[in-house]
C-alpha positions as CSV (number, residue, x, y, z in Angstrom):
1,M,-91.2,224.6,78.1
2,P,-90.5,222.5,81.3
3,G,-92.7,219.3,81.3
4,A,-95.1,218.4,83.7
5,L,-93.1,215.4,84.5
6,D,-89.7,216.6,84.8
7,D,-88.8,215.7,88.0
8,V,-90.2,211.5,87.7
9,L,-88.0,208.5,86.9
10,V,-89.9,205.8,85.2
11,L,-87.9,202.1,84.8
12,D,-90.2,200.3,82.4
13,F,-90.0,196.5,82.1
14,S,-92.7,196.6,80.3
15,R,-92.3,195.4,76.1
16,V,-95.1,195.5,72.8
17,L,-97.7,197.8,73.6
18,A,-99.7,198.5,76.3
19,G,-96.9,199.0,78.6
20,P,-95.0,201.1,76.1
21,L,-98.0,203.4,75.5
22,A,-98.1,203.9,79.1
23,T,-94.1,204.9,79.8
24,M,-94.3,207.0,76.4
25,L,-97.3,208.8,77.1
26,L,-95.2,209.8,80.5
27,A,-92.0,210.6,78.5
28,D,-93.7,212.7,76.4
29,H,-94.5,214.9,79.4
30,G,-91.1,215.2,80.9
31,A,-90.5,211.9,82.6
32,T,-87.3,210.1,82.4
33,V,-87.7,206.6,81.0
34,V,-85.1,203.9,81.3
35,K,-86.8,200.8,79.1
36,V,-84.5,197.9,80.3
37,E,-85.0,195.7,77.3
38,R,-83.2,191.7,76.7
39,P,-79.9,191.7,75.4
40,G,-79.7,191.1,71.6
41,S,-83.3,190.9,70.4
42,G,-84.8,193.8,73.0
43,D,-88.2,194.0,73.0
44,D,-90.5,192.1,70.6
45,T,-92.0,194.6,68.9
46,R,-88.1,195.4,67.2
47,Q,-88.9,192.3,64.7
48,W,-92.6,193.3,64.3
49,G,-91.9,194.1,60.1
50,P,-92.3,195.0,57.6
51,P,-93.2,197.8,57.4
52,H,-89.7,199.6,58.1
53,D,-88.4,203.1,58.5
54,P,-86.1,203.9,56.6
55,A,-83.2,203.2,58.9
56,G,-84.4,199.7,59.4
57,T,-86.6,200.0,62.2
58,A,-89.7,198.9,62.8
59,T,-92.7,201.4,62.7
60,Y,-94.6,199.0,65.2
61,F,-91.7,199.8,67.8
62,L,-91.3,203.8,66.7
63,S,-95.1,204.0,67.8
64,V,-95.2,203.6,71.4
65,N,-91.2,204.2,72.2
66,R,-90.1,207.4,71.3
67,N,-88.2,210.0,74.2
68,K,-86.8,206.6,76.1
69,R,-83.7,205.5,77.0
70,S,-82.6,201.3,76.3
71,L,-80.7,199.8,79.2
72,A,-80.1,195.8,77.8
73,L,-80.2,193.6,80.7
74,D,-80.3,190.4,81.4
75,L,-82.6,189.6,84.7
76,T,-81.1,186.0,84.6
77,D,-77.8,187.4,85.1
78,P,-77.4,188.2,88.8
79,D,-75.1,191.3,88.2
80,D,-77.7,192.6,85.5
81,L,-80.1,191.4,88.2
82,A,-78.9,193.9,90.6
83,L,-78.5,196.4,88.7
84,A,-82.1,196.5,88.2
85,R,-82.8,196.0,91.9
86,E,-80.6,199.3,92.5
87,L,-82.5,201.2,90.0
88,A,-86.1,200.4,91.1
89,A,-84.9,201.3,94.7
90,R,-84.8,204.5,93.2
91,A,-87.0,204.9,90.6
92,D,-90.5,207.0,91.0
93,V,-92.2,204.7,88.8
94,V,-91.8,200.5,87.8
95,V,-94.3,199.5,85.1
96,E,-94.2,196.0,84.2
97,N,-95.9,193.3,81.9
98,F,-94.6,189.8,82.7
99,R,-96.6,187.1,83.6
100,P,-97.9,187.1,87.1
101,G,-94.9,185.9,89.8
102,V,-92.0,186.2,87.3
103,M,-91.4,189.3,89.4
104,A,-91.4,187.8,92.7
105,R,-89.0,185.4,91.7
106,L,-86.8,188.3,90.7
107,G,-87.6,189.9,94.1
108,L,-88.5,193.2,91.8
109,D,-92.3,192.9,92.8
110,Y,-94.0,195.5,94.7
111,P,-93.3,194.3,97.7
112,T,-89.7,193.8,97.6
113,L,-89.5,196.8,96.4
114,A,-91.6,199.1,98.2
115,V,-89.9,198.2,101.5
116,A,-86.8,200.3,99.7
117,N,-88.6,202.9,98.1
118,P,-91.8,203.2,100.5
119,G,-92.3,206.5,97.8
120,L,-92.8,203.7,94.3
121,V,-95.6,203.8,92.2
122,Y,-95.9,200.4,90.6
123,C,-97.6,199.4,88.0
124,T,-98.4,195.7,86.6
125,I,-100.6,195.0,83.3
126,T,-101.9,192.0,82.9
127,G,-104.2,190.2,80.2
128,F,-106.7,188.8,82.7
129,G,-105.5,190.1,86.4
130,S,-102.7,188.5,88.9
131,T,-104.2,186.1,90.6
132,G,-107.1,183.1,90.4
133,A,-107.6,181.3,86.9
134,G,-107.3,184.7,84.7
135,A,-103.7,184.9,86.4
136,R,-102.6,181.6,83.7
137,M,-104.2,183.2,80.4
138,P,-102.2,184.6,77.9
139,G,-103.2,188.5,77.5
140,Y,-103.5,188.7,73.8
141,D,-104.9,191.8,72.2
142,L,-107.0,189.6,69.6
143,L,-107.9,187.3,72.2
144,V,-109.5,190.0,74.8
145,Q,-111.0,191.6,72.1
146,A,-113.1,187.8,71.2
147,V,-113.9,186.9,74.9
148,G,-114.3,189.8,76.3
149,G,-117.2,190.9,73.7
150,L,-115.8,193.6,71.3
151,M,-116.2,191.1,68.4
152,S,-119.4,190.6,68.8
153,I,-120.7,193.7,68.4
154,T,-117.9,194.5,65.3
155,G,-118.5,194.1,62.0
156,P,-121.6,192.9,59.9
157,P,-124.3,190.9,61.2
158,E,-123.2,187.4,59.4
159,E,-119.4,187.5,61.2
160,P,-118.2,188.7,64.1
161,Q,-114.8,191.3,63.5
162,K,-111.5,192.3,65.7
163,A,-111.0,196.1,65.3
164,G,-108.6,197.9,62.9
165,V,-105.7,198.3,65.5
166,A,-105.1,196.7,68.4
167,L,-107.6,198.6,70.7
168,V,-107.5,196.7,74.0
169,D,-104.6,197.6,74.8
170,V,-104.1,200.8,73.7
171,I,-106.8,201.3,76.0
172,C,-105.4,199.5,78.7
173,G,-102.3,201.8,78.1
174,L,-104.2,204.7,78.7
175,F,-106.0,203.1,81.5
176,A,-102.5,202.5,82.9
177,T,-100.9,206.3,83.0
178,T,-103.9,207.6,84.3
179,G,-103.8,205.6,87.2
180,I,-99.5,206.2,87.5
181,L,-100.8,209.8,87.2
182,A,-103.6,209.5,89.9
183,A,-100.7,207.5,92.0
184,L,-98.1,209.9,91.6
185,R,-100.6,212.8,93.2
186,H,-101.7,210.8,96.1
187,R,-97.9,210.3,96.9
188,A,-97.5,214.0,96.5
189,A,-100.2,214.4,98.7
190,T,-99.0,212.1,101.2
191,G,-95.8,210.8,101.0
192,A,-97.0,207.1,100.0
193,G,-96.4,205.0,96.8
194,Q,-98.7,202.2,96.0
195,R,-99.6,199.3,93.8
196,V,-101.5,200.1,90.2
197,E,-103.2,196.8,88.7
198,V,-105.3,197.3,85.4
199,D,-105.8,194.1,83.2
200,L,-107.0,194.1,79.6
201,L,-110.4,192.6,79.9
202,S,-111.1,195.2,83.0
203,S,-110.2,197.6,80.5
204,L,-112.1,196.6,77.5
205,L,-115.1,196.3,79.4
206,A,-114.9,199.6,81.0
207,A,-114.4,201.0,77.5
208,L,-117.8,199.3,76.4
209,V,-119.6,202.1,77.4
210,N,-123.2,202.4,76.3
211,Q,-123.3,199.0,74.9
212,A,-121.7,197.8,78.0
213,S,-124.0,199.9,80.3
214,A,-127.2,198.6,78.1
215,Y,-126.1,194.7,79.1
216,T,-125.8,196.3,82.5
217,G,-128.5,198.6,83.2
218,A,-131.0,196.8,81.0
219,G,-130.2,193.1,80.5
220,V,-130.1,194.2,77.0
221,V,-127.0,192.2,75.0
222,P,-125.8,193.9,71.9
223,R,-125.3,192.7,68.2
224,R,-123.6,193.6,65.6
225,L,-125.0,196.4,63.6
226,G,-122.4,196.4,60.4
227,N,-121.4,200.2,60.2
228,A,-125.4,200.9,61.8
229,H,-125.4,202.8,66.0
230,P,-128.0,200.7,68.0
231,S,-129.3,204.0,69.3
232,I,-128.6,206.8,66.7
233,A,-130.3,207.1,63.4
234,P,-129.2,207.6,60.9
235,Y,-125.3,207.0,61.9
236,E,-123.7,204.9,59.6
237,V,-122.2,204.5,55.8
238,F,-124.3,205.0,52.8
239,A,-124.0,204.5,49.2
240,A,-123.7,207.1,47.5
241,G,-123.1,208.5,43.4
242,G,-120.1,206.8,41.4
243,G,-120.2,204.2,44.0
244,T,-118.6,206.4,46.8
245,R,-119.2,206.4,50.5
246,L,-120.3,208.8,52.5
247,V,-121.2,208.4,56.5
248,L,-123.5,210.4,57.7
249,A,-123.4,211.1,61.8
250,V,-126.8,212.4,62.5
251,G,-126.9,213.1,66.5
252,N,-129.8,215.0,67.1
253,D,-133.7,216.1,64.7
254,R,-132.7,219.3,64.2
255,Q,-129.4,218.1,62.5
256,F,-131.9,215.1,61.1
257,Q,-133.8,218.5,59.2
258,R,-131.1,220.0,58.0
259,L,-130.1,216.6,56.5
260,C,-133.7,216.3,54.8
261,E,-133.2,220.6,53.3
262,V,-130.2,219.7,51.8
263,L,-130.9,216.5,50.1
264,G,-134.2,218.4,48.9
265,A,-136.8,216.5,50.6
266,P,-137.5,218.2,53.7
267,E,-140.9,216.0,53.7
268,L,-139.0,213.5,55.4
269,A,-138.8,215.3,58.3
270,R,-142.2,215.6,59.0
271,E,-142.6,211.8,58.8
272,A,-143.8,210.7,62.0
273,R,-141.6,207.1,61.3
274,F,-138.9,209.3,61.2
275,A,-139.5,212.3,63.0
276,T,-137.7,211.8,66.0
277,N,-134.7,209.7,66.5
278,P,-136.2,206.3,68.3
279,A,-139.0,206.8,65.5
280,R,-135.9,206.5,63.2
281,V,-133.7,203.6,65.1
282,R,-137.0,201.5,64.8
283,A,-137.5,202.6,61.2
284,R,-134.2,202.5,60.5
285,D,-133.6,200.0,57.1
286,Q,-136.6,202.0,55.5
287,L,-134.8,205.4,56.3
288,R,-131.1,204.0,55.1
289,A,-133.5,202.9,51.4
290,R,-135.4,206.6,51.5
291,L,-131.7,208.7,52.0
292,E,-129.8,206.4,49.3
293,A,-132.0,207.2,46.5
294,L,-131.4,210.6,47.5
295,L,-128.0,210.3,47.7
296,A,-127.4,208.7,44.6
297,S,-127.6,211.5,42.8
298,A,-124.0,213.0,43.9
299,P,-120.7,212.2,44.7
300,A,-120.0,211.5,48.9
301,A,-117.5,214.4,47.9
302,D,-119.8,216.6,47.0
303,W,-122.7,215.5,49.4
304,A,-120.8,216.0,52.6
305,Q,-119.2,219.4,51.8
306,R,-122.7,220.7,51.7
307,L,-123.7,219.0,54.5
308,L,-120.8,219.7,56.7
309,D,-121.7,223.9,55.2
310,A,-125.5,223.0,56.5
311,G,-123.9,222.3,60.1
312,V,-124.7,218.6,59.6
313,P,-122.3,215.8,60.6
314,A,-120.7,214.4,57.5
315,G,-117.6,212.7,55.1
316,E,-116.1,210.4,53.3
317,V,-114.0,207.4,54.3
318,N,-110.8,208.2,54.3
319,D,-107.6,205.9,54.2
320,I,-105.1,206.8,56.5
321,A,-103.2,208.6,54.0
322,G,-106.2,210.9,53.5
323,A,-106.6,211.0,57.4
324,F,-103.7,212.8,57.8
325,V,-103.9,214.8,55.2
326,L,-107.4,215.9,56.4
327,A,-105.8,216.5,59.4
328,Q,-103.1,218.3,58.0
329,R,-105.6,220.4,56.4
330,L,-107.3,221.4,59.5
331,G,-104.4,222.4,61.3
332,L,-103.8,220.0,63.3
333,E,-100.1,219.0,62.6
334,P,-100.9,215.5,63.3
335,I,-96.8,214.2,62.4
336,A,-93.9,215.5,64.8
337,E,-91.0,214.8,63.6
338,L,-88.2,213.4,66.1
339,A,-84.3,213.9,66.3
340,P,-82.5,210.7,66.5
341,L,-81.2,210.1,70.2
342,A,-77.6,209.9,68.8
343,G,-75.7,211.1,65.6
344,D,-76.7,212.5,62.9
345,G,-79.5,211.0,60.8
346,P,-83.0,211.9,58.9
347,P,-85.8,212.9,61.3
348,T,-87.9,210.5,62.7
349,R,-92.0,211.2,62.2
350,V,-94.9,209.5,64.3
351,A,-98.3,210.2,65.3
352,R,-97.9,213.6,67.1
353,N,-99.7,213.6,71.1
354,P,-103.3,215.1,70.6
355,V,-102.8,216.7,74.6
356,R,-102.0,220.2,73.8
357,M,-101.3,222.5,77.4
358,S,-100.9,226.0,77.1
359,A,-97.8,225.7,79.8
360,S,-96.2,222.3,80.3
361,P,-97.2,220.8,76.5
362,P,-95.8,217.2,75.2
363,R,-92.8,217.5,74.0
364,H,-91.3,215.2,70.8
365,A,-87.9,215.5,71.7
366,T,-86.4,212.5,70.5
367,A,-86.7,209.3,68.1
368,P,-86.9,205.7,70.0
369,P,-83.6,204.0,71.1
370,P,-81.2,202.0,69.5
371,L,-81.2,198.6,72.0
372,G,-78.9,198.9,74.9
373,E,-77.3,202.3,73.9
374,L,-77.9,203.2,77.6
375,S,-74.7,202.2,79.7
376,R,-74.9,201.1,83.0
377,D,-73.0,204.1,84.3
378,E,-75.1,206.3,82.7
379,A,-78.1,204.6,84.2
380,R,-77.0,205.3,87.3
381,R,-76.3,208.8,86.8
382,L,-79.9,208.9,85.8
383,F,-80.9,207.8,88.8
384,G,-78.9,209.2,91.5
385,A,-76.9,206.5,92.4
386,A,-73.2,206.6,93.0
């Protein structure tokens, strides 16, 4: 099937995670993505291992670079820089996450490129914005999780913690993809390109959703509650029999009534302090003690199945392997196998793009490219240059 973005040419100057994630998603939907990398070393994440796959490639790099080509250019070399400008003049999309000011010094900034390519969609990704004091601040995911408030609401009450993955980079990459697609839609309607800018801090603040609106709408500063939810109960991890752990994600009073029935304590749902969600939130500690006393009679796996059968959201705490096994068992086909870009070799296994489309589904065509596998002449032909 054709991809939704088959006619889109992307010149990707980004590296590490947020930008490469955005360009990979465009490539999944059919865009031709040429990844411009530093000769000799390439994207930083090529060296971010272990772990490595059987072919010796860092799995970090594998996670966000499928379906792309790799062009090695030294942007301090006049000939390589001239080629980069030539390709950018023919691109539909340029993505970059250099420090603010670098692309302007190279003559690869949006105002310069837009003169020759007025339909260009140019996406800049920064840590804290491209102007003002934020332009001088380094944009690392851990740093943004700290200063952006995510760590203040993550972990047990006594210690802030980061998320277990570079979540801010992922969120920023998703927002960047949305902005690029919206700009392409605008260009289709008007013929005009535009500059799209996304920064890590703003992306995180937007992604805090209800926690952010607690502050902006009510002046409430959220605090760490461990695995508990500030507005819903029971909605956390509970001890069950045999030292196991069970997650309950009870979203309404009807589900709570079913939970109490399965636990053999229907009267619990009739107690005034537990009868409604706001009451349960206020009595969270007492509720937890009552539930764990009941859950102690069986292991988490048994409770999870009985509760799911009754329509109560519940489950064990899986590790990553267990999560993939579950998704496979549910028929979600969570792993895609990618063919080598050139030559023979075993397929590369990656997490599948989660979007399903009936007419133009995402593709999982080729493994991430070897560094510099695309020649300069091939790059010119891809971008329609002589």
